C-alpha positions as CSV (number, residue, x, y, z in Angstrom):
1,M,57.6,9.9,10.6
2,T,54.1,9.8,8.0
3,T,53.7,8.5,4.7
4,E,51.1,8.6,2.0
5,S,48.9,5.4,2.9
6,N,48.6,6.7,6.9
7,K,47.9,10.1,6.0
8,P,44.0,10.7,6.8
9,R,41.1,11.3,3.9
10,I,39.7,14.2,3.4
11,I,36.5,14.1,1.5
12,S,35.4,17.2,-0.1
13,M,31.6,17.6,-0.4
14,N,28.8,20.3,-0.9
15,I,25.4,19.7,1.3
16,D,23.1,21.0,0.0
17,A,21.1,23.4,3.4
18,K,18.0,23.1,0.9
19,D,18.5,19.0,-0.3
20,L,19.2,18.6,3.7
21,W,16.2,20.0,5.3
22,D,14.2,18.6,2.4
23,N,15.4,15.2,3.6
24,F,15.2,16.0,6.8
25,D,11.4,16.4,6.4
26,Y,11.1,13.2,4.8
27,W,12.7,11.7,8.0
28,V,10.2,13.3,10.7
29,K,6.9,11.9,7.9
30,A,8.5,8.6,7.5
31,K,9.0,8.9,11.6
32,K,5.4,9.8,11.9
33,T,6.3,12.7,14.3
34,N,7.3,16.2,14.0
35,I,9.7,18.9,15.6
36,K,8.8,19.5,18.6
37,K,8.0,15.5,19.4
38,L,12.2,15.5,18.1
39,C,12.6,17.7,19.7
40,S,11.8,16.6,23.8
41,Y,14.0,13.0,22.1
42,N,16.6,14.6,23.1
43,P,17.2,17.1,25.5
44,D,21.1,18.5,23.9
45,L,18.3,19.3,20.8
46,N,17.0,22.7,20.5
47,Y,13.4,23.5,18.8
48,G,14.0,27.0,18.3
49,T,17.5,25.9,16.6
50,V,15.7,23.1,14.4
51,T,12.6,25.4,13.4
52,Q,14.6,28.7,12.8
53,N,17.9,26.8,11.1
54,R,15.1,25.2,9.3
55,S,13.1,27.3,7.9
56,K,15.7,30.0,6.2
57,R,17.3,26.9,4.5
58,I,20.5,27.0,6.9
59,L,22.7,24.3,7.6
60,P,22.8,23.2,10.9
61,S,25.8,23.2,14.2
62,L,27.5,19.8,13.5
63,I,26.5,19.2,16.6
64,T,22.4,19.5,16.0
65,T,23.5,17.2,12.7
66,A,24.2,14.9,15.5
67,N,21.6,15.4,17.3
68,I,18.9,15.0,15.4
69,C,21.0,12.1,13.4
70,L,20.1,11.1,17.3
71,A,17.0,11.5,17.5
72,L,15.3,10.5,14.2
73,S,18.0,7.0,15.4
74,I,18.8,7.6,11.6
75,S,22.7,8.5,10.1
76,V,24.2,11.1,9.5
77,E,25.1,9.9,6.1
78,Q,20.9,9.0,5.7
79,L,20.0,12.4,6.7
80,I,22.3,14.3,4.2
81,N,22.2,11.3,1.7
82,I,20.4,14.6,-1.2
83,E,18.2,11.0,-2.6
84,T,15.3,10.2,-0.1
85,P,14.9,6.5,-0.3
86,D,11.8,5.2,-3.0
87,I,9.8,3.8,-1.1
88,R,7.0,2.1,-3.0
89,M,4.4,0.8,-1.2
90,S,0.8,-1.3,-2.7
91,P,-2.1,1.0,-1.1
92,E,-3.1,-3.0,0.8
93,A,0.9,-2.0,2.9
94,Q,-0.4,1.4,2.8
95,L,-3.2,0.7,5.2
96,V,-1.7,-1.6,7.0
97,Q,1.7,0.8,8.0
98,D,-1.6,3.6,8.9
99,S,-3.8,1.6,11.0
100,D,-2.8,0.3,14.6
101,R,-5.6,-2.0,14.4
102,Y,-4.9,-4.3,10.7
103,R,-1.3,-4.1,12.6
104,R,-2.4,-5.8,15.1
105,I,-4.6,-8.4,14.1
106,I,-1.8,-9.0,11.2
107,S,0.3,-9.7,14.0
108,F,-1.9,-11.9,15.2
109,L,-2.5,-13.8,12.0
110,Q,0.7,-14.6,11.9
111,K,1.3,-15.5,15.6
112,A,-1.7,-18.4,14.1
113,P,-1.1,-19.4,10.2
114,E,-4.5,-21.4,11.2
115,K,-6.7,-18.4,11.7
116,L,-5.6,-16.4,8.7
117,D,-6.2,-20.4,6.8
118,A,-9.9,-19.7,8.6
119,L,-10.3,-17.1,6.9
120,E,-9.0,-16.9,3.7
121,T,-11.5,-19.4,3.6
122,F,-14.3,-17.6,5.5
123,L,-13.8,-15.2,2.6
124,D,-13.6,-17.9,0.3
125,I,-9.5,-16.0,-0.8
126,K,-6.8,-18.3,-1.3
127,H,-5.0,-17.3,-3.1
128,I,-4.3,-13.4,-4.6
129,P,-4.5,-12.9,-7.9
130,A,-1.7,-10.5,-8.3
131,G,1.5,-12.5,-5.9
132,G,0.9,-15.9,-6.4
133,G,1.2,-16.8,-2.6
134,S,-1.2,-17.3,-0.3
135,T,-2.3,-13.9,1.9
136,H,-0.2,-15.6,5.2
137,K,2.7,-15.3,2.4
138,L,1.8,-12.2,1.7
139,L,0.9,-10.7,4.8
140,K,4.2,-11.6,6.3
141,A,6.8,-10.5,3.5
142,Q,4.4,-7.0,4.3
143,M,5.3,-6.7,8.3
């Protein structure tokens, strides 16, 4: 006997194909990849299908959607969510994110705070005026 409390819950949702593919583009860019590489990460993801669906703004099949999410390492909810995360980074944080060289330097300095202190002394900076904290704390927060 089925009672009201154990019936499956049906969620009604309208998913706009344009929004889904705009969100897809956001995640591809955020993951610093492209569609060809993305399809190479998951052999079950067909490059032709993805590019055709994207260019024609057609909703992908459930299997294709799942494979896209696997390749991007995101949840289906993140892919179909109409609003992309609002990430605002300082120019310095963006520079670090975009540069392997700066990431290596910061990684090294995080492991050796005494060298960061010496670097701050050499550069004659002890605090970042806007942040009110040490550079070491700022660099740790950005990583």
